[in-house]
VOSE-772124 format. One record per atom (N, C-alpha, C): residue number from 1; atom name; x, y, z. Coordinates in nm, 4 decimals. Layout:
REM VOSE-772124
- i;at;c1;c2;c3
- NUM;CA;X;Y;Z
...
REM end
This chain:
REM VOSE-772124
- i;at;c1;c2;c3
- 1;N;8.5398;23.7639;28.0930
- 1;CA;8.5830;23.6974;28.0310
- 1;C;8.7392;23.6215;28.0693
- 2;N;8.7890;23.5276;28.1203
- 2;CA;8.8985;23.5279;28.1676
- 2;C;9.0217;23.5019;28.0450
- 3;N;8.9746;23.5489;27.9286
- 3;CA;9.1039;23.5771;27.8359
- 3;C;9.1552;23.6874;27.8549
- 4;N;9.0835;23.7241;27.9270
- 4;CA;9.1151;23.9410;27.9050
- 4;C;9.0829;23.9823;27.8216
- 5;N;9.1396;24.1345;27.7394
- 5;CA;9.1052;24.2230;27.6672
- 5;C;9.2247;24.1723;27.5663
- 6;N;9.0799;24.1441;27.4542
- 6;CA;9.1847;24.1418;27.3233
- 6;C;9.2544;24.0082;27.3524
- 7;N;9.1880;23.9316;27.4311
- 7;CA;9.3053;23.8200;27.4453
- 7;C;9.4265;23.7728;27.4651
- 8;N;9.4742;23.9136;27.4828
- 8;CA;9.6526;23.9278;27.5269
- 8;C;9.6633;23.7950;27.6216
- 9;N;9.6263;23.7954;27.7285
- 9;CA;9.6760;23.6629;27.8638
- 9;C;9.6855;23.5968;27.8034
- 10;N;9.5930;23.4745;27.7026
- 10;CA;9.5966;23.3860;27.6998
- 10;C;9.7035;23.3375;27.5475
- 11;N;9.6939;23.4805;27.5035
- 11;CA;9.8789;23.4918;27.3744
- 11;C;10.0028;23.4592;27.4645
- 12;N;9.9614;23.5472;27.5624
- 12;CA;10.0742;23.4982;27.6471
- 12;C;10.1620;23.3878;27.6805
- 13;N;10.0342;23.3275;27.7493
- 13;CA;10.0204;23.2261;27.8193
- 13;C;10.0944;23.0887;27.6986
- 14;N;10.0698;23.0988;27.5900
- 14;CA;10.0804;23.0263;27.4886
- 14;C;10.2262;23.0697;27.4777
- 15;N;10.2830;23.1286;27.4743
- 15;CA;10.3857;23.1936;27.4024
- 15;C;10.4702;23.1191;27.5364
- 16;N;10.4522;23.1851;27.6465
- 16;CA;10.5436;23.1632;27.7701
- 16;C;10.5301;22.9892;27.7986
- 17;N;10.4389;22.9317;27.7049
- 17;CA;10.4528;22.7097;27.6797
- 17;C;10.5251;22.7383;27.6276
- 18;N;10.4787;22.7338;27.5103
- 18;CA;10.6235;22.7368;27.3723
- 18;C;10.8018;22.7640;27.4465
- 19;N;10.7588;22.8398;27.5131
- 19;CA;10.9482;22.8994;27.5303
- 19;C;10.9959;22.7896;27.6448
- 20;N;10.9047;22.7354;27.7568
- 20;CA;10.8734;22.6609;27.8555
- 20;C;10.9752;22.5174;27.8227
- 21;N;10.8608;22.4827;27.7007
- 21;CA;10.8971;22.3488;27.6270
- 21;C;11.0439;22.3563;27.5931
- 22;N;11.0375;22.4775;27.4888
- 22;CA;11.1281;22.4977;27.4082
- 22;C;11.2938;22.4726;27.4853
- 23;N;11.2814;22.5165;27.5824
- 23;CA;11.4020;22.5309;27.6943
- 23;C;11.3917;22.4306;27.7649
- 24;N;11.3279;22.3129;27.7889
- 24;CA;11.3044;22.1796;27.8624
- 24;C;11.3866;22.0972;27.7439
- 25;N;11.3360;22.1164;27.6482
- 25;CA;11.4132;22.0135;27.5212
- 25;C;11.5817;22.0432;27.4821
- 26;N;11.6041;22.1910;27.4963
- 26;CA;11.7276;22.2247;27.4749
- 26;C;11.8127;22.1806;27.6061
- 27;N;11.7344;22.1664;27.7127
- 27;CA;11.8008;22.1040;27.8331
- 27;C;11.8366;21.9797;27.7844
- 28;N;11.7261;21.9168;27.7914
- 28;CA;11.7473;21.7676;27.7323
- 28;C;11.8808;21.7224;27.6467
- 29;N;11.8831;21.8504;27.5583
- 29;CA;11.9181;21.7773;27.4151
- 29;C;12.1025;21.8414;27.4611
- 30;N;12.0777;21.9039;27.5768
- 30;CA;12.2489;21.9323;27.6296
- 30;C;12.2813;21.8325;27.7195
- 31;N;12.1946;21.7825;27.7955
- 31;CA;12.2383;21.6711;27.8642
- 31;C;12.2407;21.5479;27.7840
- 32;N;12.1907;21.5038;27.7391
- 32;CA;12.2297;21.4220;27.5642
- 32;C;12.3803;21.4133;27.5347
- 33;N;12.4597;21.5514;27.4710
- 33;CA;12.5645;21.5667;27.4324
- 33;C;12.6549;21.5888;27.5353
- 34;N;12.6016;21.5807;27.6535
- 34;CA;12.7236;21.5931;27.7621
- 34;C;12.7358;21.4434;27.8219
- 35;N;12.6361;21.3468;27.7977
- 35;CA;12.6505;21.2205;27.8115
- 35;C;12.7382;21.1214;27.7073
- 36;N;12.7683;21.2044;27.5641
- 36;CA;12.8149;21.1302;27.4687
- 36;C;12.9360;21.1686;27.4818
- 37;N;12.9932;21.2872;27.5624
- 37;CA;13.0980;21.3058;27.5334
- 37;C;13.2159;21.2343;27.5388
- 38;N;13.2467;21.0769;27.6867
- 38;CA;13.3526;20.9999;27.6391
- 38;C;13.3015;20.9359;27.5936
- 39;N;13.2073;20.8621;27.4984
- 39;CA;13.2330;20.7831;27.3604
- 39;C;13.2224;20.8566;27.2496
- 40;N;13.3803;20.8330;27.2299
- 40;CA;13.4065;20.8982;27.1125
- 40;C;13.4135;20.8228;27.0012
- 41;N;13.4189;20.6491;27.0029
- 41;CA;13.3600;20.5791;26.8413
- 41;C;13.2329;20.5949;26.8089
- 42;N;13.1929;20.5662;26.9327
- 42;CA;13.0035;20.5697;26.9040
- 42;C;12.9220;20.7074;26.8598
- 43;N;13.0295;20.8307;26.8812
- 43;CA;12.9716;20.9512;26.8326
- 43;C;13.0335;20.9432;26.6910
- 44;N;13.1517;20.9037;26.6788
- 44;CA;13.1684;20.9130;26.4927
- 44;C;13.0958;20.8043;26.4302
- 45;N;13.1058;20.7250;26.5020
- 45;CA;13.0398;20.5893;26.4330
- 45;C;12.8380;20.6304;26.3280
- 46;N;12.8097;20.7378;26.4476
- 46;CA;12.6965;20.7919;26.3922
- 46;C;12.7302;20.8640;26.3289
- 47;N;12.8033;20.9663;26.3350
- 47;CA;12.8117;21.0650;26.1932
- 47;C;12.8802;21.0103;26.0686
- 48;N;12.9776;20.8760;26.0888
- 48;CA;12.9742;20.8232;25.9818
- 48;C;12.8715;20.7664;25.8975
- 49;N;12.7798;20.7045;25.9381
- 49;CA;12.6374;20.6665;25.9034
- 49;C;12.6020;20.7456;25.8120
- 50;N;12.5785;20.8855;25.8775
- 50;CA;12.5197;20.9949;25.8031
- 50;C;12.5674;20.9855;25.7191
- 51;N;12.7024;21.0513;25.6847
- 51;CA;12.7927;21.0266;25.5410
- 51;C;12.7522;20.9601;25.4542
- 52;N;12.7602;20.8029;25.5042
- 52;CA;12.7056;20.7097;25.4410
- 52;C;12.5779;20.7244;25.3422
- 53;N;12.5045;20.7500;25.4251
- 53;CA;12.3449;20.7930;25.3653
- 53;C;12.3504;20.8706;25.3095
- 54;N;12.4091;20.9743;25.2918
- 54;CA;12.3981;21.0833;25.2359
- 54;C;12.5103;21.0736;25.0980
- 55;N;12.5553;20.9945;25.1095
- 55;CA;12.7065;20.9947;25.0339
- 55;C;12.6254;20.8813;24.8679
- 56;N;12.5105;20.7506;24.9398
- 56;CA;12.3866;20.6931;24.8945
- 56;C;12.3176;20.7521;24.8362
- 57;N;12.2777;20.8723;24.8965
- 57;CA;12.1511;20.9768;24.7953
- 57;C;12.2294;21.0432;24.6936
- 58;N;12.3755;21.0416;24.6728
- 58;CA;12.4716;21.1255;24.5907
- 58;C;12.4555;21.0480;24.4938
- 59;N;12.5365;20.9250;24.5063
- 59;CA;12.5802;20.8430;24.4181
- 59;C;12.4408;20.7593;24.3582
- 60;N;12.3206;20.7328;24.4323
- 60;CA;12.2179;20.6308;24.3406
- 60;C;12.1379;20.7696;24.2752
- 61;N;12.1212;20.8557;24.3572
- 61;CA;12.0044;20.9308;24.2811
- 61;C;12.0786;21.0209;24.1738
- 62;N;12.1836;21.0286;24.1956
- 62;CA;12.3206;21.1113;24.0757
- 62;C;12.2216;21.2823;24.0934
- 63;N;12.2639;21.3361;24.2171
- 63;CA;12.2262;21.4757;24.2357
- 63;C;12.2801;21.5499;24.3605
- 64;N;12.2820;21.7063;24.3606
- 64;CA;12.3094;21.7432;24.5085
- 64;C;12.4501;21.7427;24.4912
- 65;N;12.5381;21.7586;24.3631
- 65;CA;12.6897;21.7500;24.3703
- 65;C;12.7448;21.8920;24.4729
- 66;N;12.6411;21.9777;24.4676
- 66;CA;12.7203;22.1111;24.4715
- 66;C;12.6796;22.1345;24.6695
- 67;N;12.6279;22.0608;24.6987
- 67;CA;12.5901;22.0305;24.8343
- 67;C;12.7072;21.9390;24.8944
- 68;N;12.7243;21.8320;24.8318
- 68;CA;12.8176;21.7486;24.8773
- 68;C;12.9664;21.7978;24.8253
- 69;N;12.9636;21.9269;24.7774
- 69;CA;13.1502;21.9689;24.7740
- 69;C;13.1452;22.0630;24.8437
- 70;N;12.9957;22.1329;24.9403
- 70;CA;12.9886;22.1976;25.0336
- 70;C;13.0347;22.1727;25.1687
- 71;N;12.9798;22.0552;25.1592
- 71;CA;13.0263;21.9628;25.2699
- 71;C;13.1847;21.9339;25.3362
- 72;N;13.2274;21.9035;25.2083
- 72;CA;13.3328;21.8440;25.2047
- 72;C;13.4347;21.9909;25.2454
- 73;N;13.3994;22.0454;25.1322
- 73;CA;13.4947;22.2097;25.2092
- 73;C;13.4693;22.2388;25.3608
- 74;N;13.3831;22.2689;25.3850
- 74;CA;13.3218;22.2718;25.4990
- 74;C;13.3887;22.1750;25.6559
- 75;N;13.3744;22.0258;25.6131
- 75;CA;13.4475;21.9705;25.6792
- 75;C;13.6059;21.9442;25.6686
- 76;N;13.6509;21.9835;25.5910
- 76;CA;13.8040;22.0365;25.5640
- 76;C;13.8579;22.1050;25.6534
- 77;N;13.7814;22.2729;25.6448
- 77;CA;13.8062;22.3523;25.7176
- 77;C;13.8327;22.2634;25.8646
- 78;N;13.7014;22.2253;25.9402
- 78;CA;13.7022;22.2045;26.0651
- 78;C;13.8181;22.0645;26.0635
- 79;N;13.8665;22.0168;25.9511
- 79;CA;13.9672;21.8994;26.0355
- 79;C;14.1058;21.9541;26.0287
- 80;N;14.1290;22.1041;25.9386
- 80;CA;14.2551;22.1476;25.9083
- 80;C;14.2747;22.2189;26.0969
- 81;N;14.0960;22.3109;26.1199
- 81;CA;14.1062;22.3471;26.2962
- 81;C;14.1324;22.2739;26.3790
- 82;N;14.1177;22.1332;26.3520
- 82;CA;14.1161;22.0283;26.4376
- 82;C;14.2950;21.9886;26.4705
- 83;N;14.3434;21.9873;26.3430
- 83;CA;14.4893;21.9844;26.3579
- 83;C;14.5698;22.1011;26.3857
- 84;N;14.5049;22.2036;26.3798
- 84;CA;14.6087;22.3128;26.3955
- 84;C;14.6162;22.3372;26.6051
- 85;N;14.7405;22.4111;26.6327
- 85;CA;14.7715;22.4138;26.7820
- 85;C;14.6454;22.5549;26.7881
- 86;N;14.6278;22.5906;26.9609
- 86;CA;14.5168;22.7385;26.9041
- 86;C;14.6302;22.8446;26.9706
- 87;N;14.7342;22.7801;26.9919
- 87;CA;14.8423;22.8823;27.0088
- 87;C;14.9146;22.8499;26.9129
- 88;N;14.8948;22.9645;26.8250
- 88;CA;14.9996;22.9261;26.6628
- 88;C;15.1342;22.9797;26.6664
- 89;N;15.2160;22.9244;26.6347
- 89;CA;15.3828;22.9623;26.6659
- 89;C;15.4453;23.0436;26.6065
- 90;N;15.3702;23.0127;26.4146
- 90;CA;15.4125;23.1137;26.3290
- 90;C;15.3720;23.2530;26.3752
- 91;N;15.2691;23.2653;26.4568
- 91;CA;15.2138;23.4248;26.4909
- 91;C;15.3096;23.4301;26.5861
- 92;N;15.4005;23.3899;26.7000
- 92;CA;15.5189;23.3779;26.7891
- 92;C;15.6497;23.4664;26.6690
- 93;N;15.6876;23.3992;26.5663
- 93;CA;15.7659;23.3972;26.5184
- 93;C;15.7223;23.5363;26.4476
- 94;N;15.6000;23.6040;26.3468
- 94;CA;15.5929;23.7059;26.2908
- 94;C;15.5932;23.8548;26.4158
- 95;N;15.5720;23.7886;26.5393
- 95;CA;15.6412;23.9077;26.6705
- 95;C;15.7044;23.9414;26.6982
- 96;N;15.8185;23.8117;26.6757
- 96;CA;15.9509;23.8081;26.7373
- 96;C;16.0192;23.9318;26.6148
- 97;N;15.9578;23.8783;26.4742
- 97;CA;16.0346;23.9862;26.3927
- 97;C;15.9792;24.0904;26.3548
- 98;N;15.8770;24.1786;26.3980
- 98;CA;15.8900;24.2963;26.3903
- 98;C;15.8928;24.3334;26.5545
- 99;N;15.9448;24.2676;26.6322
- 99;CA;16.0479;24.3546;26.7416
- 99;C;16.1709;24.3270;26.7163
- 100;N;16.1961;24.2734;26.6078
- 100;CA;16.3585;24.3201;26.6035
- 100;C;16.3697;24.3954;26.5245
- 101;N;16.2893;24.4024;26.4178
- 101;CA;16.3124;24.5375;26.3343
- 101;C;16.2482;24.6502;26.3918
- 102;N;16.1912;24.6875;26.4661
- 102;CA;16.1830;24.8245;26.5285
- 102;C;16.2814;24.8315;26.6135
- 103;N;16.3648;24.7693;26.6305
- 103;CA;16.5028;24.7589;26.7258
- 103;C;16.4878;24.7679;26.8833
- 104;N;16.3676;24.6701;26.9359
- 104;CA;16.3410;24.6613;27.0538
- 104;C;16.4041;24.4855;27.0805
- 105;N;16.4467;24.5159;27.2319
- 105;CA;16.5547;24.3843;27.2945
- 105;C;16.5016;24.2700;27.2710
- 106;N;16.3597;24.2279;27.2005
- 106;CA;16.3215;24.1047;27.1784
- 106;C;16.2144;24.0863;27.2701
- 107;N;16.1469;23.9839;27.2832
- 107;CA;16.0385;23.8965;27.3900
- 107;C;16.0949;23.8654;27.4377
- 108;N;16.0288;23.8487;27.6118
- 108;CA;16.0674;23.8012;27.7181
- 108;C;16.1622;23.6881;27.7022
- 109;N;16.2304;23.6333;27.7703
- 109;CA;16.3059;23.4711;27.7285
- 109;C;16.3830;23.4698;27.6415
- 110;N;16.4223;23.5282;27.5401
- 110;CA;16.5272;23.6073;27.4582
- 110;C;16.6724;23.5748;27.5117
- 111;N;16.7157;23.5335;27.3852
- 111;CA;16.8774;23.4836;27.4227
- 111;C;16.9092;23.4374;27.2996
- 112;N;17.0622;23.4276;27.2873
- 112;CA;17.1551;23.3699;27.1494
- 112;C;17.0422;23.2192;27.0985
- 113;N;17.0198;23.1968;27.1871
- 113;CA;16.9295;23.0324;27.1110
- 113;C;16.8037;23.0511;27.0424
- 114;N;16.7677;23.1716;27.0833
- 114;CA;16.6696;23.1909;27.0283
- 114;C;16.6182;23.3374;27.0074
- 115;N;16.6477;23.3326;26.8360
- 115;CA;16.6042;23.4905;26.8434
- 115;C;16.4811;23.5538;26.8508
- 116;N;16.4799;23.6774;26.8707
- 116;CA;16.3605;23.7419;26.8600
- 116;C;16.2651;23.7365;26.9862
- 117;N;16.3411;23.6357;27.0734
- 117;CA;16.2331;23.6011;27.1984
- 117;C;16.1309;23.4968;27.1962
- 118;N;16.1729;23.4266;27.0478
- 118;CA;16.0525;23.3171;27.0373
- 118;C;16.0521;23.2108;27.1243
- 119;N;16.1943;23.1806;27.2268
- 119;CA;16.2041;23.0597;27.3314
- 119;C;16.1132;23.1237;27.4046
- 120;N;16.1140;23.2494;27.4709
- 120;CA;16.0622;23.2973;27.5814
- 120;C;15.9094;23.2730;27.5742
- 121;N;15.8856;23.2893;27.4544
- 121;CA;15.7545;23.3008;27.4604
- 121;C;15.6259;23.1286;27.4923
- 122;N;15.7382;23.0697;27.4267
- 122;CA;15.6936;22.9391;27.4605
- 122;C;15.7675;22.8955;27.5659
- 123;N;15.8350;22.9108;27.6224
- 123;CA;15.8810;22.8435;27.7051
- 123;C;15.8533;22.9057;27.8525
- 124;N;15.8447;23.0255;27.8271
- 124;CA;15.8512;23.1250;27.9722
- 124;C;15.9631;23.1377;28.0467
- 125;N;16.0794;23.1600;27.9786
- 125;CA;16.2001;23.1975;28.0226
- 125;C;16.2753;23.0981;28.0659
- 126;N;16.4039;23.1304;28.0977
- 126;CA;16.5277;23.0590;28.1456
- 126;C;16.5994;22.9512;28.0648
- 127;N;16.6925;22.8606;28.0667
- 127;CA;16.7383;22.7878;27.9766
- 127;C;16.6979;22.6924;27.9376
- 128;N;16.6212;22.5991;28.0404
- 128;CA;16.5350;22.4920;28.0336
- 128;C;16.3468;22.5133;27.9651
- 129;N;16.3510;22.4444;27.8391
- 129;CA;16.2008;22.4523;27.7868
- 129;C;16.1438;22.4124;27.8855
- 130;N;16.0159;22.4295;27.8557
- 130;CA;15.8939;22.3762;27.9366
- 130;C;15.8548;22.3488;27.9063
- 131;N;15.7447;22.2382;27.9310
- 131;CA;15.6907;22.1237;27.7950
- 131;C;15.5649;22.2311;27.7813
- 132;N;15.5032;22.2115;27.6849
- 132;CA;15.3918;22.2799;27.6534
- 132;C;15.3024;22.2259;27.5894
- 133;N;15.1890;22.1381;27.6504
- 133;CA;15.1198;22.0343;27.6049
- 133;C;15.0387;22.1193;27.4365
- 134;N;15.0104;21.9860;27.3650
- 134;CA;14.9236;22.0536;27.2273
- 134;C;14.7965;22.0506;27.2616
- 135;N;14.7341;22.1825;27.2239
- 135;CA;14.6252;22.2074;27.2464
- 135;C;14.5617;22.2511;27.1310
- 136;N;14.4521;22.2013;27.1170
- 136;CA;14.3649;22.2004;26.9391
- 136;C;14.3085;22.3317;26.9610
- 137;N;14.2966;22.3934;26.8218
- 137;CA;14.2466;22.5249;26.8142
- 137;C;14.1119;22.4875;26.7749
- 138;N;14.0505;22.3898;26.7344
- 138;CA;13.9397;22.3159;26.7455
- 138;C;13.8968;22.1831;26.8021
- 139;N;13.8814;22.2009;26.9612
- 139;CA;13.8108;22.0836;27.0398
- 139;C;13.8026;21.9678;26.9391
- 140;N;13.7807;21.8210;26.9828
- 140;CA;13.7513;21.7214;26.8984
- 140;C;13.5796;21.6730;26.8736
- 141;N;13.5297;21.7505;27.0068
- 141;CA;13.4226;21.7443;27.0863
- 141;C;13.3376;21.8570;26.9413
- 142;N;13.4229;21.9712;26.9763
- 142;CA;13.3482;22.0386;26.8883
- 142;C;13.3768;22.0421;26.7027
- 143;N;13.4527;21.9726;26.6724
- 143;CA;13.4874;21.8949;26.5348
- 143;C;13.3785;21.8067;26.5385
- 144;N;13.3419;21.7194;26.5748
- 144;CA;13.2490;21.6059;26.5734
- 144;C;13.0960;21.6689;26.5431
- 145;N;13.0642;21.7521;26.6480
- 145;CA;12.9418;21.8283;26.6523
- 145;C;12.9032;21.8737;26.5285
- 146;N;12.9891;21.9842;26.4855
- 146;CA;12.9668;22.0389;26.3652
- 146;C;13.0193;21.9705;26.2773
- 147;N;13.0943;21.8468;26.2687
- 147;CA;13.0617;21.7491;26.1288
- 147;C;12.9155;21.7188;26.1517
- 148;N;12.8905;21.6722;26.2301
- 148;CA;12.7439;21.5815;26.2861
- 148;C;12.6461;21.6924;26.2234
- 149;N;12.6626;21.7953;26.2405
- 149;CA;12.5410;21.8469;26.2296
- 149;C;12.5142;21.9154;26.0738
- 150;N;12.6450;21.9796;26.0316
- 150;CA;12.6643;21.9747;25.8521
- 150;C;12.6238;21.8618;25.7693
- 151;N;12.6738;21.7600;25.8413
- 151;CA;12.6413;21.6085;25.7535
- 151;C;12.4574;21.6082;25.7540
- 152;N;12.4107;21.6678;25.8995
- 152;CA;12.2539;21.6055;25.8845
- 152;C;12.1741;21.6991;25.7877
- 153;N;12.2204;21.8382;25.7972
- 153;CA;12.1827;21.9458;25.7670
- 153;C;12.1970;21.9145;25.5663
- 154;N;12.3175;21.8584;25.5349
- 154;CA;12.3496;21.7976;25.3829
- 154;C;12.2248;21.6743;25.3666
- 155;N;12.1927;21.6134;25.4810
- 155;CA;12.1282;21.5109;25.4468
- 155;C;11.9741;21.5559;25.3953
- 156;N;11.9076;21.6463;25.4831
- 156;CA;11.8109;21.7235;25.4998
- 156;C;11.8237;21.7919;25.3376
- 157;N;11.9178;21.8170;25.2829
- 157;CA;11.8959;21.8815;25.1196
- 157;C;11.8527;21.8111;25.0380
- 158;N;11.8638;21.7056;25.0463
- 158;CA;11.8643;21.5899;24.9407
- 158;C;11.7128;21.5524;24.9420
- 159;N;11.5846;21.5726;25.0464
- 159;CA;11.4719;21.5430;25.0210
- 159;C;11.4280;21.6342;24.8990
- 160;N;11.4476;21.7268;24.9036
- 160;CA;11.3771;21.8426;24.8023
- 160;C;11.4891;21.8555;24.7212
- 161;N;11.4503;21.8505;24.5222
- 161;CA;11.5300;21.8655;24.4192
- 161;C;11.5196;22.0219;24.4241
- 162;N;11.5110;22.0531;24.5181
- 162;CA;11.5529;22.2383;24.5224
- 162;C;11.6611;22.2901;24.5233
- 163;N;11.7338;22.1828;24.5710
- 163;CA;11.8880;22.1816;24.6693
- 163;C;11.9743;22.1332;24.5630
- 164;N;11.9258;22.0827;24.4656
- 164;CA;12.0079;22.0237;24.3575
- 164;C;12.0547;22.1136;24.2444
- 165;N;12.1780;22.1838;24.2599
- 165;CA;12.1592;22.2833;24.1502
- 165;C;12.2491;22.2363;24.0480
- 166;N;12.2145;22.2150;23.9067
- 166;CA;12.3110;22.1423;23.8068
- 166;C;12.4509;22.1839;23.8204
- 167;N;12.5520;22.1266;23.8121
- 167;CA;12.6733;22.1535;23.7851
- 167;C;12.7622;22.0085;23.7397
- 168;N;12.9103;22.0561;23.6625
- 168;CA;12.9679;21.9721;23.6446
- 168;C;13.0320;21.8978;23.7531
- 169;N;13.0190;21.7937;23.8112
- 169;CA;13.0962;21.7604;23.8862
- 169;C;13.2099;21.7307;23.9194
- 170;N;13.2965;21.6844;23.8095
- 170;CA;13.4013;21.6265;23.7752
- 170;C;13.5176;21.7528;23.8298
- 171;N;13.4385;21.8653;23.7895
- 171;CA;13.5383;21.9855;23.8231
- 171;C;13.5554;22.0076;23.9373
- 172;N;13.3937;22.0041;24.0076
- 172;CA;13.4130;22.0523;24.1685
- 172;C;13.5207;21.9191;24.2233
- 173;N;13.4973;21.8046;24.1902
- 173;CA;13.6336;21.7250;24.2314
- 173;C;13.7205;21.7590;24.1900
- 174;N;13.7645;21.7646;24.0988
- 174;CA;13.9538;21.8158;24.0734
- 174;C;13.9705;21.9624;24.1799
- 175;N;13.8628;22.0254;24.1970
- 175;CA;13.8982;22.1095;24.2386
- 175;C;13.9205;22.1310;24.3763
- 176;N;13.8377;22.0285;24.4178
- 176;CA;13.8599;21.9691;24.5787
- 176;C;13.9811;21.8959;24.6062
- 177;N;14.0299;21.7896;24.4961
- 177;CA;14.1023;21.7454;24.5297
- 177;C;14.2795;21.8167;24.5333
- 178;N;14.2382;21.9387;24.4375
- 178;CA;14.3477;22.0231;24.4646
- 178;C;14.3765;22.0784;24.5900
- 179;N;14.2510;22.1779;24.6259
- 179;CA;14.2666;22.2381;24.7413
- 179;C;14.3031;22.1581;24.8848
- 180;N;14.2562;22.0329;24.8968
- 180;CA;14.2661;21.9272;24.9792
- 180;C;14.4217;21.8834;24.9736
- 181;N;14.5141;21.8321;24.8459
- 181;CA;14.6473;21.8623;24.8657
- 181;C;14.7297;21.9502;24.9076
- 182;N;14.6599;22.1267;24.8375
- 182;CA;14.7530;22.2114;24.8973
- 182;C;14.7580;22.2297;25.0358
- 183;N;14.6235;22.2559;25.1321
- 183;CA;14.6206;22.2694;25.2625
- 183;C;14.6684;22.1615;25.3512
- 184;N;14.6297;22.0285;25.3116
- 184;CA;14.7401;21.9329;25.3730
- 184;C;14.8694;21.9637;25.3554
- 185;N;14.9428;22.0029;25.2640
- 185;CA;15.0333;22.0000;25.2501
- 185;C;15.1443;22.1332;25.3297
- 186;N;15.0621;22.2684;25.3410
- 186;CA;15.0828;22.3414;25.3998
- 186;C;15.0541;22.3397;25.5482
- 187;N;14.9697;22.2490;25.5735
- 187;CA;14.9809;22.1727;25.7283
- 187;C;15.1209;22.0824;25.7752
- 188;N;15.1321;21.9911;25.6958
- 188;CA;15.2458;21.9143;25.7210
- 188;C;15.3483;21.9936;25.7269
- 189;N;15.3860;22.0715;25.6477
- 189;CA;15.5199;22.1927;25.6305
- 189;C;15.5165;22.2100;25.7636
- 190;N;15.4217;22.3021;25.8548
- 190;CA;15.3977;22.3878;25.9539
- 190;C;15.4236;22.2784;26.0756
- 191;N;15.3763;22.1719;26.0633
- 191;CA;15.4387;22.0498;26.1723
- 191;C;15.5420;22.0051;26.1522
- 192;N;15.5946;22.0164;26.0858
- 192;CA;15.7495;21.9374;26.0731
- 192;C;15.8376;22.0917;26.0832
- 193;N;15.7647;22.2235;26.0784
- 193;CA;15.8757;22.2922;26.0887
- 193;C;15.8482;22.3253;26.2281
- 194;N;15.7623;22.3293;26.3046
- 194;CA;15.7421;22.3569;26.4873
- 194;C;15.7541;22.1838;26.5274
- 195;N;15.7932;22.0983;26.4484
- 195;CA;15.7808;21.9390;26.5190
- 195;C;15.6727;21.9398;26.6762
- 196;N;15.5578;21.9297;26.5850
- 196;CA;15.4342;21.9080;26.6686
- 196;C;15.3883;21.7627;26.6097
- 197;N;15.2667;21.6466;26.6963
- 197;CA;15.2102;21.6202;26.5910
- 197;C;15.0488;21.6123;26.6947
- 198;N;14.9600;21.6570;26.6243
- 198;CA;14.8452;21.6560;26.6461
- 198;C;14.7682;21.5296;26.7133
- 199;N;14.7516;21.4269;26.7506
- 199;CA;14.7637;21.2958;26.7492
- 199;C;14.8817;21.2090;26.9014
- 200;N;14.7795;21.1574;26.9487
- 200;CA;14.8693;21.0839;27.0681
- 200;C;14.9158;20.9674;27.0235
- 201;N;15.0675;20.9448;27.0181
- 201;CA;15.1346;20.8373;26.9506
- 201;C;15.2748;20.7893;27.0654
- 202;N;15.2058;20.7789;27.1761
- 202;CA;15.2923;20.7371;27.2665
- 202;C;15.3419;20.8168;27.3331
- 203;N;15.4051;20.8918;27.3142
- 203;CA;15.4859;21.0039;27.4438
- 203;C;15.4500;21.1378;27.4115
- 204;N;15.3959;21.1964;27.4526
- 204;CA;15.3211;21.3129;27.4486
- 204;C;15.4514;21.4301;27.4457
- 205;N;15.4220;21.5318;27.3455
- 205;CA;15.5580;21.6187;27.2994
- 205;C;15.4823;21.7083;27.3358
- 206;N;15.5645;21.8423;27.3492
- 206;CA;15.5202;21.9499;27.3046
- 206;C;15.5251;22.0143;27.1837
- 207;N;15.5138;22.1287;27.1993
- 207;CA;15.5411;22.2325;27.0682
- 207;C;15.5729;22.3675;27.0204
- 208;N;15.6062;22.4149;26.9471
- 208;CA;15.6386;22.5222;26.9159
- 208;C;15.7875;22.5843;26.9032
- 209;N;15.8542;22.4355;26.8934
- 209;CA;16.0056;22.4304;26.9086
- 209;C;16.0799;22.4005;26.7858
- 210;N;16.1668;22.4713;26.7302
- 210;CA;16.2034;22.4852;26.5959
- 210;C;16.3378;22.3884;26.6238
REM end
């Protein structure tokens, strides 16, 4: 018999074929993602279309409010990570404060103009502050991909009523608006304190300077 003892070779061949086909589709999908990288507007329009379709399902069919709330919280977290710098200057403040409390001379580059060496940490030392470009904690492409994937999953949840958990939606709306206001207020205060803008508005500026 060509199938081998107990049919094991045939089963192994099927498993290998499935694995190979999966790898092929994964590579094709990755190639598609790579080609879509420079098309920022088109990518976000697709995501907006998915979100509008999901919103229409929620509004017209009057359900899946808990799914909508979970999606909103997740996208809010992604947006905050998108606004934040990869190297948080507030962490440097904490390190400098601990350094001073322990009686150490301060971080490299510290001086009278920058207590605790904060200037040295962000400029690399010296009197002239070095330009430090704004590097996002969450890059735009990863932000888009995660938001699109989450929206697609939320849209898939509207296929069945099993995911439609009964909930009083006005409470979720008020709670989300309150959470949004508090988190954005804290983020704006952080941006003002360290003088950085997470968007390109003409002249590029560094960050981490108070």
